[in-house]
N, C-alpha and C positions, 0 to 999 in steps of 0.2 A: 078637954074634951074636939073643941073649935081645932085644937094642934091634929088631934088626930084626923078631922076629917077633910084639913089642908091636904096631909103627905097623905091620900086617899086623894083628892084632889089630883095633885100635881105624880101621881103614881098612872093613875087613867089617861092624863097626857101622857109620857111618858108610854106609856102603851099601845095608844094610839097614835103615838108619831112611827113607830116601830113600827103596828100592822100596816102604814102607811108605806113604811117601808118596802117591806116584804110583797105587798099586794104588785106593788109595783115593780122590782124584781122579779116577782110570778106571770105578769103583762110583758116584760122584756122578754123573756127567756119563752115566753110560751110564741111570739111575735118573728125570736129568732127559731122558731119551731118546725110552726107557721112555712118562712122562705126559708128553709133547709128543705122541708116536706116536698113542698113547692118548685125548687129547682132540683130534686131528684123526679120527680112527677116526667119535671120536662126531660130533666139527661137518659131514663128509661124511654119516653116517646120517643125522640128521637134515634135510640139502639133501635128501636119495635120497625120504626119506621122503614130501617133500612133492611 
């Protein structure tokens, strides 16, 4: 029974690590999307001002 709980512990560690990596990736994607949106907004503003 002890080895089973140890395997569960290792699994939870792996899952937590993968989840953290996925969250970091999502955060980077959100940053990229925000920056592209800002660029697009400034681009349209420039065109509308003409």
